[in-house]
C-alpha positions as CSV (number, residue, x, y, z in Angstrom):
1,M,-20.9,-37.4,62.0
2,E,-20.9,-34.4,59.7
3,Y,-20.3,-33.3,56.1
4,K,-17.7,-30.8,54.8
5,I,-19.4,-28.6,52.2
6,I,-17.4,-28.1,49.0
7,K,-18.6,-25.5,46.5
8,T,-17.9,-25.8,42.7
9,K,-19.2,-23.9,39.7
10,K,-21.7,-26.6,38.9
11,R,-22.7,-28.1,42.2
12,T,-22.3,-28.4,45.9
13,I,-20.4,-31.5,47.1
14,Y,-20.9,-32.8,50.7
15,A,-17.7,-34.6,51.8
16,P,-18.4,-36.9,54.8
17,D,-16.0,-37.0,57.7
18,K,-13.9,-40.0,58.4
19,E,-16.4,-41.7,60.8
20,L,-19.4,-41.2,58.5
21,K,-17.4,-42.3,55.4
22,K,-16.5,-45.6,57.2
23,K,-20.2,-46.2,57.9
24,Q,-21.2,-45.3,54.3
25,R,-18.7,-47.8,53.0
26,A,-20.1,-50.5,55.3
27,V,-23.6,-49.8,53.9
28,L,-22.3,-49.7,50.4
29,K,-20.8,-53.2,50.8
30,I,-24.3,-54.4,51.8
31,I,-26.0,-52.6,48.9
32,K,-23.6,-54.1,46.4
33,Q,-24.8,-57.6,47.4
34,V,-28.3,-56.6,46.3
35,F,-27.7,-54.2,43.4
36,K,-24.9,-54.3,40.9
37,L,-23.8,-50.9,39.4
38,N,-21.3,-52.0,36.7
39,F,-22.4,-50.1,33.7
40,S,-19.4,-48.2,32.5
41,I,-19.0,-45.0,30.4
42,K,-17.8,-47.3,27.5
43,D,-20.8,-49.5,27.9
44,C,-23.1,-46.5,27.8
45,A,-21.5,-45.0,24.7
46,K,-21.0,-48.1,22.5
47,I,-24.8,-48.6,22.3
48,H,-25.0,-45.5,20.2
49,T,-22.2,-45.9,17.7
50,N,-22.8,-45.3,14.0
51,Q,-26.3,-43.9,14.3
52,K,-28.1,-41.3,12.2
53,W,-29.5,-39.4,15.2
54,I,-28.5,-39.1,18.8
55,V,-30.5,-37.4,21.5
56,K,-28.8,-36.2,24.7
57,T,-30.7,-35.0,27.8
58,D,-30.4,-35.3,31.6
59,I,-32.3,-35.4,34.8
60,K,-32.4,-32.1,36.6
61,N,-31.2,-32.1,40.2
62,F,-30.8,-35.9,40.1
63,Y,-29.9,-36.7,43.7
64,E,-32.0,-34.0,45.3
65,S,-35.1,-35.3,43.4
66,V,-35.0,-38.7,45.0
67,S,-37.7,-38.6,47.7
68,E,-37.6,-39.7,51.3
69,I,-40.2,-42.4,50.4
70,Q,-38.1,-43.7,47.5
71,I,-35.0,-43.9,49.7
72,K,-36.8,-45.8,52.4
73,D,-38.3,-48.1,49.8
74,V,-34.7,-48.9,48.7
75,I,-33.6,-49.6,52.3
76,N,-36.6,-51.9,52.7
77,K,-35.5,-53.8,49.6
78,I,-32.0,-54.1,51.0
79,Y,-33.4,-55.5,54.3
80,A,-35.7,-57.9,52.4
81,N,-32.6,-59.6,51.0
82,F,-30.8,-60.1,54.3
83,E,-31.5,-61.5,57.7
84,N,-31.8,-58.5,60.0
85,D,-29.1,-59.6,62.4
86,S,-26.6,-59.7,59.5
87,I,-26.8,-55.9,59.0
88,P,-25.0,-53.8,61.6
89,Y,-27.5,-50.9,61.3
90,N,-31.3,-50.7,61.7
91,K,-33.3,-49.0,59.0
92,E,-33.4,-45.6,60.7
93,E,-29.6,-45.7,61.2
94,M,-29.1,-46.7,57.6
95,Y,-31.3,-43.8,56.4
96,A,-29.4,-41.3,58.6
97,I,-26.1,-42.6,57.2
98,C,-27.1,-42.2,53.6
99,T,-28.9,-38.9,53.7
100,L,-28.5,-35.3,54.6
101,N,-31.7,-33.3,55.4
102,G,-33.7,-36.1,53.9
103,K,-31.9,-36.1,50.5
104,L,-29.0,-38.0,48.9
105,P,-25.9,-35.9,49.2
106,T,-23.5,-35.5,46.3
107,G,-20.2,-36.9,47.8
108,A,-21.6,-39.9,49.7
109,V,-20.5,-43.2,48.1
110,T,-23.9,-44.6,48.7
111,S,-25.9,-42.0,46.8
112,S,-25.3,-43.2,43.2
113,Y,-26.3,-46.8,44.1
114,I,-29.5,-45.7,45.9
115,A,-30.4,-43.3,43.1
116,N,-29.9,-46.0,40.5
117,M,-32.0,-48.5,42.5
118,V,-34.8,-46.0,42.4
119,L,-34.4,-45.5,38.7
120,E,-34.1,-49.2,37.8
121,P,-37.9,-49.8,37.3
122,I,-38.1,-46.6,35.2
123,D,-35.2,-47.7,33.1
124,I,-37.0,-51.0,32.4
125,K,-40.1,-49.3,31.1
126,I,-38.1,-46.9,28.9
127,K,-36.1,-49.8,27.5
128,N,-39.2,-51.8,26.7
129,Y,-40.7,-48.8,25.0
130,C,-37.6,-48.2,22.9
131,K,-37.1,-51.8,22.0
132,I,-40.4,-52.0,20.3
133,R,-39.6,-48.9,18.2
134,K,-36.0,-49.9,17.4
135,I,-34.5,-47.1,19.5
136,N,-31.3,-47.4,21.4
137,Y,-31.4,-46.2,25.0
138,S,-28.9,-45.9,27.8
139,R,-28.5,-43.9,31.0
140,Y,-25.4,-43.1,33.0
141,M,-26.4,-41.5,36.3
142,D,-28.4,-38.4,35.4
143,D,-27.4,-38.5,31.7
144,I,-29.9,-40.0,29.3
145,F,-29.2,-41.0,25.6
146,F,-31.3,-42.2,22.7
147,S,-30.2,-43.0,19.2
148,G,-31.8,-44.3,16.0
149,A,-32.6,-43.7,12.3
150,E,-35.9,-41.7,12.7
151,K,-35.9,-38.3,14.5
152,N,-39.7,-38.4,15.1
153,N,-39.4,-41.7,16.9
154,L,-36.7,-40.3,19.1
155,R,-38.8,-37.3,19.9
156,L,-41.7,-39.6,21.0
157,A,-39.2,-41.6,23.2
158,E,-38.0,-38.4,24.7
159,I,-41.6,-37.2,25.5
160,F,-42.5,-40.7,26.9
161,T,-39.4,-40.5,29.1
162,A,-40.0,-37.0,30.3
163,K,-43.6,-37.9,31.3
164,L,-42.5,-41.1,33.1
165,L,-39.8,-39.3,35.0
166,Q,-42.3,-36.6,36.1
167,E,-44.7,-39.3,37.3
168,N,-41.9,-40.5,39.6
169,G,-40.8,-37.1,41.0
170,F,-38.0,-36.4,38.5
171,K,-37.7,-33.7,35.9
172,Q,-36.0,-33.8,32.5
173,N,-33.7,-30.9,31.9
174,D,-35.2,-29.5,28.6
175,S,-32.5,-26.8,28.3
176,K,-29.8,-29.5,27.9
177,T,-31.7,-31.7,25.4
178,K,-29.9,-31.9,22.1
179,Y,-30.5,-33.7,18.8
180,I,-27.3,-34.5,16.9
181,T,-27.1,-35.9,13.4
182,T,-24.1,-37.5,11.7
183,N,-22.8,-34.3,10.1
184,R,-21.8,-33.1,13.5
185,R,-19.6,-34.7,16.2
186,Q,-21.7,-37.1,18.2
187,D,-20.3,-37.7,21.6
188,I,-21.5,-39.7,24.6
189,L,-19.9,-38.9,28.0
190,G,-16.8,-37.6,26.2
191,L,-16.5,-40.4,23.7
192,V,-17.1,-39.9,20.0
193,V,-19.6,-42.4,18.5
194,N,-20.0,-41.2,14.9
195,N,-18.3,-44.4,13.6
196,K,-18.5,-48.1,14.5
197,T,-16.5,-47.8,17.8
198,A,-16.6,-45.3,20.7
199,K,-13.3,-43.4,21.0
200,L,-11.7,-40.5,22.7
201,P,-11.7,-37.4,20.5
202,Q,-8.4,-36.2,19.1
203,K,-8.5,-33.1,21.3
204,E,-8.6,-35.3,24.4
205,K,-5.8,-37.5,23.1
206,R,-3.6,-34.5,22.5
207,K,-4.4,-33.3,26.0
208,F,-3.4,-36.6,27.6
209,R,-0.2,-36.8,25.6
210,A,0.7,-33.3,26.8
211,I,-0.1,-34.1,30.4
212,F,2.1,-37.2,30.4
213,Y,4.9,-35.4,28.5
214,N,4.9,-32.5,31.1
215,Y,4.8,-35.0,33.9
216,L,7.8,-36.9,32.6
217,R,9.7,-33.7,31.8
218,A,9.1,-32.4,35.3
219,T,10.3,-35.7,36.7
220,S,13.4,-35.4,34.5
221,Q,14.1,-31.9,35.7
222,E,13.7,-32.9,39.3
223,Q,16.1,-35.7,38.9
224,K,18.8,-33.8,37.1
225,E,18.3,-30.2,38.4
226,K,16.5,-30.7,41.7
227,V,13.8,-28.2,40.7
228,I,10.1,-28.3,41.7
229,P,7.7,-28.2,38.8
230,L,5.1,-25.4,38.7
231,K,2.3,-28.0,38.8
232,K,3.0,-31.2,40.7
233,L,1.5,-34.3,39.0
234,D,2.0,-37.4,41.2
235,F,1.9,-41.1,40.4
236,D,-1.7,-41.6,41.7
237,T,-3.0,-38.9,39.4
238,M,-1.2,-40.3,36.4
239,N,-2.1,-43.9,37.1
240,G,-5.7,-42.7,37.4
241,Y,-5.5,-41.1,33.9
242,L,-4.1,-44.4,32.6
243,S,-6.9,-46.4,34.1
244,Y,-9.5,-44.1,32.7
245,I,-7.9,-44.2,29.2
246,R,-7.7,-48.0,29.3
247,S,-11.4,-48.2,30.3
248,V,-12.7,-46.0,27.5
249,D,-10.3,-46.4,24.6
250,F,-8.0,-49.4,24.7
251,E,-6.5,-48.7,21.3
252,F,-5.3,-45.3,22.4
253,Y,-4.2,-46.8,25.7
254,N,-1.8,-49.1,23.9
255,S,-0.4,-46.1,21.9
256,M,0.0,-44.2,25.2
257,K,2.1,-47.0,26.7
258,I,4.5,-46.8,23.7
259,Y,4.5,-43.0,24.0
260,I,5.3,-43.1,27.7
261,R,8.1,-45.7,27.4
262,Y,9.7,-43.8,24.5
263,N,9.8,-40.6,26.4
264,I,11.1,-42.3,29.6
265,S,13.9,-43.7,27.5
266,V,14.8,-40.4,25.8
267,M,14.7,-38.5,29.0
268,Q,16.7,-41.3,30.8
269,I,14.5,-41.3,33.8
270,N,13.8,-45.1,34.0
271,K,15.7,-45.3,37.3
272,N,13.5,-42.8,39.1
273,K,11.4,-44.5,41.8
274,E,8.1,-42.9,40.8
275,I,8.7,-43.7,37.1
276,K,9.5,-47.3,38.0
277,R,6.0,-47.4,39.7
278,L,4.5,-46.0,36.6
279,L,6.2,-48.6,34.3
280,K,5.1,-51.4,36.7
281,S,1.5,-50.1,36.6
282,I,1.6,-50.2,32.7
283,Y,2.9,-53.8,32.7
284,W,0.2,-54.9,35.1
285,H,-2.7,-53.2,33.3
């Protein structure tokens, strides 16, 4: 078992080999029976719509900050919910499958679930603190958000959270902490929340329209002229975009469906096999 190291501008991703990925998925299946991680980007953003102030911050080195003891505590919780003979790995094997050099690797499918299980009791304390003070709170992985009417209250919540995180081995990233009022664009995880609903910003909508238009045009050129587009965009990529749009902005998703169908008709590419798959995907969504 080994990891392939992938370097990006922001972080290092450790991609597990085929054998390790299979074992991690088996462990993840077990974890999901104990802990549900079903809080979406939309869920996180809509909590903070139409608020006077929004505070954005994050946890520095999120995965790397989860300690060996915390990981092993999570594994113990998992085993406490199962008969030992129903899990194909012992505790030491599970730990080895989910970690690299004693840390949660970015790229392992189990890392987000384990990290969130560690943060769950911290989230509960922060939520209870904020509820009393009429502050909205949400967290999506390492991103933390507060919102409300009083800036001073939000500042106290931020200080409380920073202290609580530090007590549990985490550190708030002060350099990324921002206070945003209503006279500026307030966005949560890429969604604008200034008004009563969370939506994709106009810039993102234009970008998605351009991506789909170029994809359809390239498909049309391939069909009529047998040329290869400069940047190949395949069905899986486009379907992934549609799934994302649908999950965060359903109103825009409906307009995108109309936009795509219109351009398919104009370009006369409805008989193309890949376009048929795309249309079928739209109908099934």
